[in-house]
C-alpha positions as CSV (number, residue, x, y, z in Angstrom):
1,X,47.4,77.5,-117.5
2,X,49.0,74.6,-119.6
3,X,51.0,71.5,-118.9
4,X,54.5,74.0,-119.6
5,X,53.3,76.3,-116.8
6,X,55.3,75.6,-113.2
7,X,54.2,77.6,-110.0
8,X,56.4,77.5,-107.0
9,X,55.1,74.8,-104.3
10,X,52.6,76.7,-101.3
11,X,53.8,76.6,-98.3
12,X,51.6,75.9,-95.4
13,X,51.4,77.5,-92.4
14,X,52.1,77.5,-89.5
15,X,55.2,75.8,-91.6
16,X,57.9,74.4,-88.5
17,X,61.0,74.6,-89.3
18,X,61.1,76.7,-92.0
19,X,64.9,77.6,-92.8
20,X,66.1,81.3,-93.5
21,X,69.6,81.4,-94.8
22,X,71.2,85.0,-94.2
23,X,74.6,86.4,-96.1
24,X,76.5,89.2,-95.2
25,X,79.9,90.5,-94.3
26,X,81.6,88.8,-90.9
27,X,82.3,90.8,-88.3
28,X,81.1,91.4,-84.7
29,X,78.1,91.2,-84.5
30,X,76.8,90.0,-87.1
31,X,75.4,86.3,-85.7
32,X,73.7,88.5,-82.6
33,X,71.9,90.5,-84.5
34,X,70.3,87.5,-87.0
35,X,69.8,86.9,-83.6
36,X,67.9,89.7,-82.1
37,X,65.9,89.9,-85.5
38,X,64.5,86.8,-85.5
39,X,63.1,86.3,-82.0
40,X,61.7,89.8,-82.3
41,X,59.2,88.0,-85.2
42,X,59.3,84.4,-84.1
43,X,59.4,84.3,-80.6
44,X,59.7,80.7,-80.3
45,X,63.4,80.7,-82.4
46,X,66.0,78.4,-81.0
47,X,69.4,80.2,-81.1
48,X,70.5,76.4,-80.7
49,X,69.7,75.6,-84.4
50,X,71.8,78.7,-86.1
51,X,74.0,76.4,-88.7
52,X,77.1,79.8,-89.5
53,X,79.7,78.7,-92.3
54,X,82.8,81.3,-93.1
55,X,82.9,82.3,-97.0
56,X,86.3,80.5,-98.4
57,X,88.6,84.2,-97.7
58,X,86.4,84.4,-94.8
59,X,85.0,87.7,-95.6
60,X,81.4,86.8,-96.0
61,X,79.5,85.0,-93.4
62,X,76.4,82.4,-94.2
63,X,74.1,82.1,-91.2
64,X,70.9,79.7,-91.3
65,X,67.6,79.6,-89.2
66,X,65.0,77.6,-88.5
67,X,61.5,79.5,-87.8
68,X,58.2,79.0,-87.3
69,X,57.1,80.6,-90.1
70,X,53.7,81.5,-89.2
71,X,52.1,83.4,-92.5
72,X,53.5,85.4,-95.8
73,X,53.3,88.9,-93.5
74,X,55.6,87.3,-91.1
75,X,58.3,86.0,-93.4
76,X,58.4,89.5,-95.5
77,X,59.0,91.5,-92.0
78,X,62.2,89.0,-91.7
79,X,63.4,89.9,-94.4
80,X,62.8,93.6,-94.6
81,X,64.4,93.6,-91.2
82,X,67.0,91.9,-92.1
83,X,67.7,93.8,-95.0
84,X,66.9,97.1,-93.3
85,X,69.9,96.3,-90.8
86,X,72.6,97.3,-94.1
87,X,74.8,94.3,-92.5
88,X,72.2,91.6,-94.6
89,X,73.6,91.3,-98.2
90,X,71.7,88.0,-98.8
91,X,68.3,86.7,-97.9
92,X,67.0,82.9,-99.2
């Protein structure tokens, strides 16, 4: 490795207040769906920490959650479950 190689910062687990942003089409039950998936994978998830934003034209909804991330496997499982809903366009 040389000086020009850049590595992503390492995340130390457990990582409190780990932000996950979920973007999908706005519609009935979208936020509740996100909460359900988060509670399944992060039982200590606080739904009060949600930050919800509409897109400029109102077509999309951005939901940011904060969880205590316990490991890479947990984060991957959350991503897979969110995408499997068919309503999520992006997970950041």
